mmCIF file of the C-alpha atoms, coordinates in Angstrom:
data_MODEL
# 
_entry.id   MODEL 
# 
loop_
_atom_site.group_PDB 
_atom_site.id 
_atom_site.type_symbol 
_atom_site.label_atom_id 
_atom_site.label_alt_id 
_atom_site.label_comp_id 
_atom_site.label_asym_id 
_atom_site.label_entity_id 
_atom_site.label_seq_id 
_atom_site.pdbx_PDB_ins_code 
_atom_site.Cartn_x 
_atom_site.Cartn_y 
_atom_site.Cartn_z 
_atom_site.occupancy 
_atom_site.B_iso_or_equiv 
_atom_site.pdbx_formal_charge 
_atom_site.auth_seq_id 
_atom_site.auth_comp_id 
_atom_site.auth_asym_id 
_atom_site.auth_atom_id 
_atom_site.pdbx_PDB_model_num 
ATOM 1   C CA . MET A 1 1   ? -41.424 -14.004 -1.208  1.00 0.00 ? 1   MET A CA 1 
ATOM 2   C CA . ALA A 1 2   ? -39.867 -14.772 -4.610  1.00 0.00 ? 2   ALA A CA 1 
ATOM 3   C CA . LEU A 1 3   ? -38.430 -11.259 -4.688  1.00 0.00 ? 3   LEU A CA 1 
ATOM 4   C CA . ASP A 1 4   ? -36.796 -11.834 -1.283  1.00 0.00 ? 4   ASP A CA 1 
ATOM 5   C CA . ARG A 1 5   ? -35.133 -15.028 -2.524  1.00 0.00 ? 5   ARG A CA 1 
ATOM 6   C CA . ALA A 1 6   ? -33.945 -13.271 -5.675  1.00 0.00 ? 6   ALA A CA 1 
ATOM 7   C CA . ILE A 1 7   ? -32.445 -10.453 -3.606  1.00 0.00 ? 7   ILE A CA 1 
ATOM 8   C CA . VAL A 1 8   ? -30.640 -12.902 -1.296  1.00 0.00 ? 8   VAL A CA 1 
ATOM 9   C CA . GLN A 1 9   ? -29.271 -14.858 -4.269  1.00 0.00 ? 9   GLN A CA 1 
ATOM 10  C CA . ASN A 1 10  ? -28.176 -11.627 -5.949  1.00 0.00 ? 10  ASN A CA 1 
ATOM 11  C CA . GLU A 1 11  ? -26.409 -10.486 -2.753  1.00 0.00 ? 11  GLU A CA 1 
ATOM 12  C CA . LYS A 1 12  ? -24.540 -13.793 -2.516  1.00 0.00 ? 12  LYS A CA 1 
ATOM 13  C CA . ALA A 1 13  ? -23.453 -13.568 -6.157  1.00 0.00 ? 13  ALA A CA 1 
ATOM 14  C CA . GLY A 1 14  ? -22.481 -9.918  -5.687  1.00 0.00 ? 14  GLY A CA 1 
ATOM 15  C CA . SER A 1 15  ? -20.527 -10.783 -2.564  1.00 0.00 ? 15  SER A CA 1 
ATOM 16  C CA . ARG A 1 16  ? -18.617 -13.466 -4.447  1.00 0.00 ? 16  ARG A CA 1 
ATOM 17  C CA . THR A 1 17  ? -17.944 -11.067 -7.317  1.00 0.00 ? 17  THR A CA 1 
ATOM 18  C CA . VAL A 1 18  ? -16.790 -8.354  -4.935  1.00 0.00 ? 18  VAL A CA 1 
ATOM 19  C CA . LYS A 1 19  ? -14.451 -10.793 -3.170  1.00 0.00 ? 19  LYS A CA 1 
ATOM 20  C CA . VAL A 1 20  ? -12.950 -11.853 -6.484  1.00 0.00 ? 20  VAL A CA 1 
ATOM 21  C CA . HIS A 1 21  ? -12.318 -8.200  -7.374  1.00 0.00 ? 21  HIS A CA 1 
ATOM 22  C CA . PHE A 1 22  ? -10.715 -7.510  -3.997  1.00 0.00 ? 22  PHE A CA 1 
ATOM 23  C CA . LEU A 1 23  ? -8.589  -10.644 -4.376  1.00 0.00 ? 23  LEU A CA 1 
ATOM 24  C CA . ALA A 1 24  ? -7.441  -9.500  -7.837  1.00 0.00 ? 24  ALA A CA 1 
ATOM 25  C CA . LEU A 1 25  ? -6.653  -6.036  -6.472  1.00 0.00 ? 25  LEU A CA 1 
ATOM 26  C CA . GLY A 1 26  ? -4.671  -7.605  -3.636  1.00 0.00 ? 26  GLY A CA 1 
ATOM 27  C CA . MET A 1 27  ? -2.678  -9.740  -6.047  1.00 0.00 ? 27  MET A CA 1 
ATOM 28  C CA . LEU A 1 28  ? -1.971  -6.709  -8.244  1.00 0.00 ? 28  LEU A CA 1 
ATOM 29  C CA . CYS A 1 29  ? -0.775  -4.741  -5.217  1.00 0.00 ? 29  CYS A CA 1 
ATOM 30  C CA . VAL A 1 30  ? 1.505   -7.610  -4.154  1.00 0.00 ? 30  VAL A CA 1 
ATOM 31  C CA . ALA A 1 31  ? 2.966   -7.781  -7.673  1.00 0.00 ? 31  ALA A CA 1 
ATOM 32  C CA . ILE A 1 32  ? 3.615   -4.033  -7.763  1.00 0.00 ? 32  ILE A CA 1 
ATOM 33  C CA . GLY A 1 33  ? 5.025   -4.236  -4.232  1.00 0.00 ? 33  GLY A CA 1 
ATOM 34  C CA . TYR A 1 34  ? 7.553   -6.863  -5.305  1.00 0.00 ? 34  TYR A CA 1 
ATOM 35  C CA . VAL A 1 35  ? 8.504   -4.729  -8.313  1.00 0.00 ? 35  VAL A CA 1 
ATOM 36  C CA . GLY A 1 36  ? 8.964   -1.835  -5.874  1.00 0.00 ? 36  GLY A CA 1 
ATOM 37  C CA . VAL A 1 37  ? 11.498  -3.881  -3.929  1.00 0.00 ? 37  VAL A CA 1 
ATOM 38  C CA . ILE A 1 38  ? 13.664  -4.068  -7.054  1.00 0.00 ? 38  ILE A CA 1 
ATOM 39  C CA . VAL A 1 39  ? 12.967  -0.748  -8.809  1.00 0.00 ? 39  VAL A CA 1 
ATOM 40  C CA . PRO A 1 40  ? 14.468  2.259   -7.026  1.00 0.00 ? 40  PRO A CA 1 
ATOM 41  C CA . GLY A 1 41  ? 11.969  5.006   -6.332  1.00 0.00 ? 41  GLY A CA 1 
ATOM 42  C CA . LEU A 1 42  ? 8.885   2.787   -6.511  1.00 0.00 ? 42  LEU A CA 1 
ATOM 43  C CA . PRO A 1 43  ? 7.508   2.306   -2.997  1.00 0.00 ? 43  PRO A CA 1 
ATOM 44  C CA . SER A 1 44  ? 6.717   -1.230  -1.947  1.00 0.00 ? 44  SER A CA 1 
ATOM 45  C CA . THR A 1 45  ? 5.253   -0.909  1.539   1.00 0.00 ? 45  THR A CA 1 
ATOM 46  C CA . VAL A 1 46  ? 2.277   1.168   0.452   1.00 0.00 ? 46  VAL A CA 1 
ATOM 47  C CA . PHE A 1 47  ? 1.342   -1.517  -2.074  1.00 0.00 ? 47  PHE A CA 1 
ATOM 48  C CA . PHE A 1 48  ? 1.663   -4.269  0.517   1.00 0.00 ? 48  PHE A CA 1 
ATOM 49  C CA . ILE A 1 49  ? -0.579  -2.250  2.855   1.00 0.00 ? 49  ILE A CA 1 
ATOM 50  C CA . GLY A 1 50  ? -3.064  -1.940  -0.022  1.00 0.00 ? 50  GLY A CA 1 
ATOM 51  C CA . ALA A 1 51  ? -2.840  -5.677  -0.618  1.00 0.00 ? 51  ALA A CA 1 
ATOM 52  C CA . LEU A 1 52  ? -3.470  -6.335  3.071   1.00 0.00 ? 52  LEU A CA 1 
ATOM 53  C CA . TRP A 1 53  ? -6.564  -4.099  2.922   1.00 0.00 ? 53  TRP A CA 1 
ATOM 54  C CA . ALA A 1 54  ? -7.871  -5.954  -0.151  1.00 0.00 ? 54  ALA A CA 1 
ATOM 55  C CA . PHE A 1 55  ? -7.097  -9.422  1.258   1.00 0.00 ? 55  PHE A CA 1 
ATOM 56  C CA . LYS A 1 56  ? -8.873  -8.493  4.497   1.00 0.00 ? 56  LYS A CA 1 
ATOM 57  C CA . ARG A 1 57  ? -12.014 -8.169  2.360   1.00 0.00 ? 57  ARG A CA 1 
ATOM 58  C CA . SER A 1 58  ? -11.448 -11.237 0.215   1.00 0.00 ? 58  SER A CA 1 
ATOM 59  C CA . SER A 1 59  ? -9.079  -13.900 1.534   1.00 0.00 ? 59  SER A CA 1 
ATOM 60  C CA . PRO A 1 60  ? -8.154  -14.629 5.154   1.00 0.00 ? 60  PRO A CA 1 
ATOM 61  C CA . ARG A 1 61  ? -5.511  -17.023 3.819   1.00 0.00 ? 61  ARG A CA 1 
ATOM 62  C CA . PHE A 1 62  ? -3.654  -14.343 1.834   1.00 0.00 ? 62  PHE A CA 1 
ATOM 63  C CA . GLU A 1 63  ? -4.146  -11.805 4.628   1.00 0.00 ? 63  GLU A CA 1 
ATOM 64  C CA . SER A 1 64  ? -2.467  -14.241 7.029   1.00 0.00 ? 64  SER A CA 1 
ATOM 65  C CA . TRP A 1 65  ? 0.296   -14.935 4.495   1.00 0.00 ? 65  TRP A CA 1 
ATOM 66  C CA . LEU A 1 66  ? 1.126   -11.224 4.286   1.00 0.00 ? 66  LEU A CA 1 
ATOM 67  C CA . LEU A 1 67  ? 0.938   -10.638 8.046   1.00 0.00 ? 67  LEU A CA 1 
ATOM 68  C CA . ASN A 1 68  ? 3.278   -13.584 8.630   1.00 0.00 ? 68  ASN A CA 1 
ATOM 69  C CA . HIS A 1 69  ? 5.631   -12.828 5.736   1.00 0.00 ? 69  HIS A CA 1 
ATOM 70  C CA . ARG A 1 70  ? 9.252   -13.120 6.822   1.00 0.00 ? 70  ARG A CA 1 
ATOM 71  C CA . ILE A 1 71  ? 10.267  -9.717  5.396   1.00 0.00 ? 71  ILE A CA 1 
ATOM 72  C CA . PHE A 1 72  ? 7.120   -7.584  5.151   1.00 0.00 ? 72  PHE A CA 1 
ATOM 73  C CA . GLY A 1 73  ? 5.109   -9.107  8.008   1.00 0.00 ? 73  GLY A CA 1 
ATOM 74  C CA . PRO A 1 74  ? 6.549   -7.095  10.923  1.00 0.00 ? 74  PRO A CA 1 
ATOM 75  C CA . THR A 1 75  ? 6.010   -3.762  9.154   1.00 0.00 ? 75  THR A CA 1 
ATOM 76  C CA . LEU A 1 76  ? 2.489   -4.723  8.103   1.00 0.00 ? 76  LEU A CA 1 
ATOM 77  C CA . ARG A 1 77  ? 1.611   -5.936  11.617  1.00 0.00 ? 77  ARG A CA 1 
ATOM 78  C CA . ASP A 1 78  ? 2.874   -2.649  13.110  1.00 0.00 ? 78  ASP A CA 1 
ATOM 79  C CA . TRP A 1 79  ? 0.713   -0.745  10.657  1.00 0.00 ? 79  TRP A CA 1 
ATOM 80  C CA . GLU A 1 80  ? -2.308  -3.016  11.134  1.00 0.00 ? 80  GLU A CA 1 
ATOM 81  C CA . GLU A 1 81  ? -2.203  -2.981  14.933  1.00 0.00 ? 81  GLU A CA 1 
ATOM 82  C CA . ARG A 1 82  ? -1.120  0.590   15.741  1.00 0.00 ? 82  ARG A CA 1 
ATOM 83  C CA . HIS A 1 83  ? -0.840  2.511   12.460  1.00 0.00 ? 83  HIS A CA 1 
ATOM 84  C CA . ALA A 1 84  ? 2.805   2.789   13.417  1.00 0.00 ? 84  ALA A CA 1 
ATOM 85  C CA . ILE A 1 85  ? 6.037   2.861   11.427  1.00 0.00 ? 85  ILE A CA 1 
ATOM 86  C CA . ALA A 1 86  ? 9.374   1.785   12.895  1.00 0.00 ? 86  ALA A CA 1 
ATOM 87  C CA . PRO A 1 87  ? 11.850  4.679   13.232  1.00 0.00 ? 87  PRO A CA 1 
ATOM 88  C CA . ARG A 1 88  ? 14.392  2.857   11.038  1.00 0.00 ? 88  ARG A CA 1 
ATOM 89  C CA . THR A 1 89  ? 11.738  2.449   8.330   1.00 0.00 ? 89  THR A CA 1 
ATOM 90  C CA . LYS A 1 90  ? 10.867  6.156   8.574   1.00 0.00 ? 90  LYS A CA 1 
ATOM 91  C CA . VAL A 1 91  ? 14.510  7.132   8.082   1.00 0.00 ? 91  VAL A CA 1 
ATOM 92  C CA . ILE A 1 92  ? 14.925  4.787   5.103   1.00 0.00 ? 92  ILE A CA 1 
ATOM 93  C CA . ALA A 1 93  ? 11.671  5.961   3.477   1.00 0.00 ? 93  ALA A CA 1 
ATOM 94  C CA . ILE A 1 94  ? 12.319  9.673   3.906   1.00 0.00 ? 94  ILE A CA 1 
ATOM 95  C CA . GLY A 1 95  ? 16.007  9.293   2.963   1.00 0.00 ? 95  GLY A CA 1 
ATOM 96  C CA . THR A 1 96  ? 15.105  7.418   -0.212  1.00 0.00 ? 96  THR A CA 1 
ATOM 97  C CA . MET A 1 97  ? 12.539  10.073  -1.085  1.00 0.00 ? 97  MET A CA 1 
ATOM 98  C CA . LEU A 1 98  ? 15.152  12.778  -0.562  1.00 0.00 ? 98  LEU A CA 1 
ATOM 99  C CA . VAL A 1 99  ? 17.630  11.037  -2.869  1.00 0.00 ? 99  VAL A CA 1 
ATOM 100 C CA . PHE A 1 100 ? 15.104  10.573  -5.663  1.00 0.00 ? 100 PHE A CA 1 
ATOM 101 C CA . VAL A 1 101 ? 13.596  14.046  -5.355  1.00 0.00 ? 101 VAL A CA 1 
ATOM 102 C CA . THR A 1 102 ? 17.063  15.547  -5.510  1.00 0.00 ? 102 THR A CA 1 
ATOM 103 C CA . ALA A 1 103 ? 17.885  13.490  -8.611  1.00 0.00 ? 103 ALA A CA 1 
ATOM 104 C CA . SER A 1 104 ? 14.542  14.483  -10.132 1.00 0.00 ? 104 SER A CA 1 
ATOM 105 C CA . MET A 1 105 ? 15.358  18.172  -9.699  1.00 0.00 ? 105 MET A CA 1 
ATOM 106 C CA . PHE A 1 106 ? 18.346  17.715  -12.016 1.00 0.00 ? 106 PHE A CA 1 
ATOM 107 C CA . MET A 1 107 ? 16.371  15.736  -14.600 1.00 0.00 ? 107 MET A CA 1 
ATOM 108 C CA . ILE A 1 108 ? 13.138  17.756  -14.670 1.00 0.00 ? 108 ILE A CA 1 
ATOM 109 C CA . HIS A 1 109 ? 13.288  21.042  -16.542 1.00 0.00 ? 109 HIS A CA 1 
ATOM 110 C CA . THR A 1 110 ? 9.707   22.248  -16.191 1.00 0.00 ? 110 THR A CA 1 
ATOM 111 C CA . LEU A 1 111 ? 9.218   24.454  -13.153 1.00 0.00 ? 111 LEU A CA 1 
ATOM 112 C CA . TRP A 1 112 ? 5.643   23.390  -12.325 1.00 0.00 ? 112 TRP A CA 1 
ATOM 113 C CA . VAL A 1 113 ? 6.603   19.700  -12.493 1.00 0.00 ? 113 VAL A CA 1 
ATOM 114 C CA . LYS A 1 114 ? 9.508   20.348  -10.121 1.00 0.00 ? 114 LYS A CA 1 
ATOM 115 C CA . ALA A 1 115 ? 7.127   22.131  -7.755  1.00 0.00 ? 115 ALA A CA 1 
ATOM 116 C CA . LEU A 1 116 ? 4.654   19.237  -7.948  1.00 0.00 ? 116 LEU A CA 1 
ATOM 117 C CA . VAL A 1 117 ? 7.363   16.657  -7.207  1.00 0.00 ? 117 VAL A CA 1 
ATOM 118 C CA . LEU A 1 118 ? 8.589   18.726  -4.248  1.00 0.00 ? 118 LEU A CA 1 
ATOM 119 C CA . ALA A 1 119 ? 5.060   19.213  -2.908  1.00 0.00 ? 119 ALA A CA 1 
ATOM 120 C CA . LEU A 1 120 ? 4.192   15.506  -3.165  1.00 0.00 ? 120 LEU A CA 1 
ATOM 121 C CA . ALA A 1 121 ? 7.484   14.520  -1.547  1.00 0.00 ? 121 ALA A CA 1 
ATOM 122 C CA . ALA A 1 122 ? 6.937   17.012  1.274   1.00 0.00 ? 122 ALA A CA 1 
ATOM 123 C CA . PHE A 1 123 ? 3.435   15.642  1.836   1.00 0.00 ? 123 PHE A CA 1 
ATOM 124 C CA . GLY A 1 124 ? 4.697   12.038  1.817   1.00 0.00 ? 124 GLY A CA 1 
ATOM 125 C CA . ALA A 1 125 ? 7.617   12.774  4.135   1.00 0.00 ? 125 ALA A CA 1 
ATOM 126 C CA . GLY A 1 126 ? 5.356   14.718  6.483   1.00 0.00 ? 126 GLY A CA 1 
ATOM 127 C CA . TYR A 1 127 ? 2.851   11.884  6.577   1.00 0.00 ? 127 TYR A CA 1 
ATOM 128 C CA . ILE A 1 128 ? 5.537   9.305   7.331   1.00 0.00 ? 128 ILE A CA 1 
ATOM 129 C CA . ALA A 1 129 ? 7.241   11.479  9.958   1.00 0.00 ? 129 ALA A CA 1 
ATOM 130 C CA . THR A 1 130 ? 3.989   12.146  11.839  1.00 0.00 ? 130 THR A CA 1 
ATOM 131 C CA . ARG A 1 131 ? 2.873   8.505   12.149  1.00 0.00 ? 131 ARG A CA 1 
ATOM 132 C CA . ASN A 1 132 ? 3.299   6.772   15.485  1.00 0.00 ? 132 ASN A CA 1 
ATOM 133 C CA . SER A 1 133 ? 6.627   5.041   15.940  1.00 0.00 ? 133 SER A CA 1 
ATOM 134 C CA . ALA A 1 134 ? 6.576   1.282   16.354  1.00 0.00 ? 134 ALA A CA 1 
# 
């Protein structure tokens, strides 16, 4: 009986601790996402999707804030509801990747690093292109 109470109390404390960690992760993702809006080449949407995932596990208030955000909300709702990306967003994402991969090819001198950048970009572009369209 005492062991059962201890387990229940431990689960409640663990649940609170886990929620705090998910909340912190969500906040970190939002911060990186906002930096990605300003810094060319750093994606923002993927970090906002990560934040949404973390807030879903920690804070309905912040989850709602992201889903109703004036700028990011529509994209996040499309992803949340249908795992879909708007065609315009696909073009912007893949176009931006193309620009930065091309620039990287001129700045990177090591062949295996160039190959890695190309492979990751091809994977990312393929993933984006094959998602449902919103």
